[in-house]
N, C-alpha and C positions, 0 to 999 in steps of 0.2 A: 926870690929865684925859683922856689918850688911852685909858686903860683903861676909864674911865667911858663914853666915847663908844662904844667897841667893845661894851660890855655892852648899851647902849641899842639899838644896831643889831641885835644878835642877838635881843633881846626884840621889836623891831618885826617882824622876819621871822617869828618864832614866832607873833605875834598874827595876822599876815596868813594864815598857813597854817591857823589855826583858823577863820577866816572863810570861806575857800574850800576845798572838798573837792578831792581829787585829780582827780575827774571834771570839776569846774568848770575846772580848770587845764589841760585838754586840748581841743584843737580837734576837733570832731566834724562829721559831715555836716549836723547841724542849724545849724551856724554858717556855712554857705554857701548861696547861692541861685543859681538859674539866671539867667545874664545873656544868653545867646544860644542859639538852637537852631533846628532844623527842627521843624515841627509838621504831623502828618498827621491829618486829621479825617474822621469818617464819622458820618452821622446823618440826621435827618429834616428836611424843610423844609415850611413852610406858606406858600402864596402867597395874598394878598388882592389881586385884580385887579378890584375893584368900581368903579374910576375915582374913588372918593372915600375912599382909605385912611385919611385923617386926619379924616374927617367923622363924621357920626352913625352910619354903618354899620361903624365900626372894630371893634366887638365883636359884630357880627352874624355869628357864626361859622357858623351853619347855612346862611346864604344867600350868604356872600361868601368864606369861607375854603376853600381847596383843599389836601388833604393825602392822603398814601398811608400804608398800614399797614406799609410796609417802608422801610429806609434809602434815601434818595433824594438825598443830598447828600454830596459828597466834596470835600476841600480839601487843598492843600499850601501851606505857607508857610515863609518864612525870617524869623526875628525877631532883631533885632540889639541889641547892648548899649545903644545910644543910645535905645532905645524904638521905633524905626521897624520896621515889619514889611511885608513884601511877600507877597501871598497870591493864589493862583488858586483859583477855586471853580467846580465844575460841579454843576448840580442838575437834577432831573427831577420832573415832577408831572403830574397829570391833571385837566382841568377837566370836571366832571360836568354833565350836563344839569340845568338849573334854577338853576345858580349865576349870580351877577351878574358879568359880565365886560365890561369897557369900558363900564360903565353900562347894559348890556343883559342880558336873560336868555339864558343859553347854551342853544342848542337842539340841539347835537350834541356828543358827547364829543370832547375835543381834548387832544393831548399838549402839555406845556409843557417846553421845554428852555431852560437859561440857562447862559451862561459869563461869569463876572465876574472882573475883576482889581481889587485894592484895595490901598491903602496905609493902614496903621494906626499909631496911636501909643498906647503903653502909659501909661495914666494913673498907674500907680505911680511913674513918673518925676516926677510932680507932687506926689502925695499921700504918697509914701513906700512902700518895698517891704513887702509882707506875706508873701511866700513862697508863699502858697497861693491868694490871691484876686487875679485879674489882669484888671481892667477896661480897656477900650480904646475908642477912637473910630476910625472909618475912613471913607475916601472913595475913589471909583474910578469905573470905567465897565464896561459889559458889553453883551452882546447876548442878547435873549430872543426865543424863537420860540414862538408859540401857534398850533398847527395850521399853517397856511400863512402866518400873519402874523408878521413879524419886526420888531423894533425895537431901536435902539441906545439905551442908557440911561446917564444919569449917576446914580451911587449914593452914598449916605451913610448912616451909621448908627452903632450902638454895640453892644457886647457884653462878655462877660466869660468868663474861664476859672476853674474851681475845680480846683486840683491836689491830688490825693490822694497823689502821690509825685512824684519828679523826672520820671517818664515818663508817668504816666497822669492824666487829668483829664476834666472835662466842659466843653463849650463851649455857650454860649447867645448868640444873636445876632439882631438886628433890623436890616433894611436897607430904606431907602426908595429906590425906583427911579423916576426921572423920564425919560420919553421925550424924547430930544433933538430929534427931528423935530417940527415944529409939528403940533399936533393929536393927538400921542401922549398916552396916559393915564399916570397914576401907578399904582404898585403897592407893596405891602409884602411883604417876604419874611422870615419868621421861621425860625429853625433851632435845633435842639438835638441834640447828639451827643457822641460820645467823641472825645477828643483824645489823640494819642500823640506825645511829644517824643523826638527823636533828634538826634545830632550836638550834644550838650549841652556848653556851656562854662559853668563855675560860678566865682563869686568869693565872697569872704567878705562876709557881711551886715554891717550896721552893728554889731550885737551881736558878731559874730565878730571884727570889727576891734578893738572895744573889748577883747575877751577876749585877742586877740593882743598888744595893747599892754600889757595887764596881765601876761601871761606873760613878755613881753620885759623888762618892768620888774623883775619878781620874779627872773628869771634874772640880770639885771644885779646886783641886790642880793645874790643868792646867790653870785655870782662874787666880789663885793667881800668877802663874809664868808670865802669859801674862800681868797682871796688873803691875807687877814689872818691866818687861823688855821692854814692847811695848811703843812706842811714839805715840803722837797724829796722826802723819802722817801715821804710820803703821796701826793704828786702822782704819783710814779713808780708806786706800788702801784695807785692809781686808774686810771692809764693802762693798766697791764697787765691789770687786771680788766676795764676797758671793752673792750679788744681781744679778750680771751678770750670775753666775752659776745657781742660782735659776731660773732666767728667762729662761735660755736655757733648764734647766731640765723641767720646766713647759711647754715650747713649745713642747719639745720632748714627754712629757706625753700626751698633748692634741692631738698631731699628731698621736700618737699610738692609742689613744682611737678612733679617727675618722677613722683610717685605720681599726681597729677591727670592728667598726660599719659597715663600707662599705663592708668589707669582709663577715660579718654575713648576711647583707642584700642581697648581691649577692648570697650567698649560699642558703639563704631562697628562693629566686626567682627560683634558679635552682631546689630546692626540690619541690616547688609548680608546676613547669613545668613538672618535672618527674612524680609527682603524677597525674597530669592532663593527661599526655600521657598514663598512665596505663588504664585510662578509669573508668567507673562506674561499680558497681556490680548490675546486673539485676536479678529479681525474676520471677518465674512463677505466673500465676494468683492464688490468694488466698493461696500462699505458702510463707513460710519464710525460706525454706531450701536453703543452699548455693550450687549453681549448679557447675558443673565441670568447665565451662568457668569463673565463678565468682572466683573460687579458684585460677585460674591462676593470676587474678588481685590481689587478697589478698596475694598470695605468693610473688608477686613482691613488693607489699606495705610493707610486713613484712621485706623484704631485705633492703628496703630504711630506715625503722625505726631502724633496727639493725645497719646500717652503721652510723646513726646520732642519738645517744641515748638521745640527749637533745630535740628532737622535740616532740611536743604533737599535737594530732589531735582531731577535732570535727567530729564525724560520724553522719550523718543525713540519715534516711531512710524514704521512701515515698511509697505511693500506687497510683493506678489510681483512677478515680472518681467513679467507680462502687462500690456498697455497701453503707451502712450507714456510716456516719462520725465516729460514735462511734466504729464500727467494723474496719474501716480503721485505726483509731488511734491505736487500739489494735494491728492490724496486722503490722503496721509500727514499733511499739515498739518491736514486736517479731523479725522483720527483723534486726533492729539495734542491738538487743541483740545477735542474731546469728552471725552477722558480727563481732562484738567485740569479741565474744567467739572464733571465728576462729582465729583472730589475737592473742588472748591471748594464745591459744594452740600452735601457731607458735613461742611463746617465747617473745611476747610483753607485757610489764608491764601494768596491767589494769589501773593504775593511770595516764598513758599517753594517755588514750582514753576516751574522753567525748562523750556521746551519746544523741541523740534526735530523738524521733519518731514523725514525722510531719504529719502523715496521708495523706490526699489528699489536704492539704493546699497550696502546692507549685508545681502545675502542670507545666510542661515544654511546654505544647502546649494548644490548644483550647479544649481539650477533657474533658469538665466538664459534669455535670449531664444533661445539656440541649443540648449537641451536640453529634451526632453520630460519632464515629470514628472506624477505623479498629483496629484489634488486634495489628498490628505493631505499631500504634500510641499509643495505651494504654500501650504497653510494655515500652515505653520510660519513663513513669512516675513511673514504679515499680522498684525502684533503691535505692542503698545506695551511698552516696557521701562523700567526704573527704576534710576537710579544715584544714590547719595548723593554730593552735591557739597560739602556743608558741614555740620559738626557741632560 
């Protein structure tokens, strides 16, 4: 009877292994979903300030909608496992002449600024996780400025994210904004842009938990079979084999890590040499404008940064010793800001560029306040320099 039961157990395990492939019985990245993260957003916003955003003029785009041709909305938010999210949003727009604003025809161009904070709730917590489609509702408050007219608003709306990977996706959102002060008008603000997630924490999805339960059940059954069939010698041999394989795997892992480290260090040195070969950016006396020859250096630096997207730089700018220290500190800050601004316009992400204005503190020669020097020597100190800080 015992022999028959053992045969049936082996047959059951064999049948299960035929139903599920080896790949099916392994947890992969597809079996987990993002539970909490930070999200950085950049995109476009459209403002409808016609005083009747939910009325007949809602789709009267030509007369009531205001939009820009370039990204005009930035947001940063922290989203938690329980579905709650906290988000801060800054937006900019322009109201053109002829648009309907506060129920009247706008007669002069006006700038629109808004800073809003909101609390959101992930509707996937109600309808079930999808992994890629992320609808939510939100409410909050903010402050909007239209020209010289400001208003505090209570906000509510809805939106959704579509995720193409764990980090990248698109965000679409509509927000109704009601003026808190009596007599204030209502407005709608729509947005669409790119969303980037970081600080990600993941957990197994429902399907992943089911797969894990299956794996654990099969492992338990396999262990029962092994306990019934294996001898002491086979267990000893298996343990020795497992140890040898683990040792070889660990050696291979450590060798791969060391090779990766050496490759990265060599590449870092090559990049530092390439940046050094480009030279420094020099400025005219009392000027922070980027000259034509400096643009050549910065264009080459932009190409290097685009080729290696993981590199980060420290930009330091300097002055010669002429002028007061306070003035030179201010001037060096202007120079470093203009240097960074040129690189950002060339497509380099601002967060990859750290800046320091160092005034006259780091002269490259003897040309201090007590030493006479020619203009050529002073020019050496009027510079921006670049140092790799992270790779």
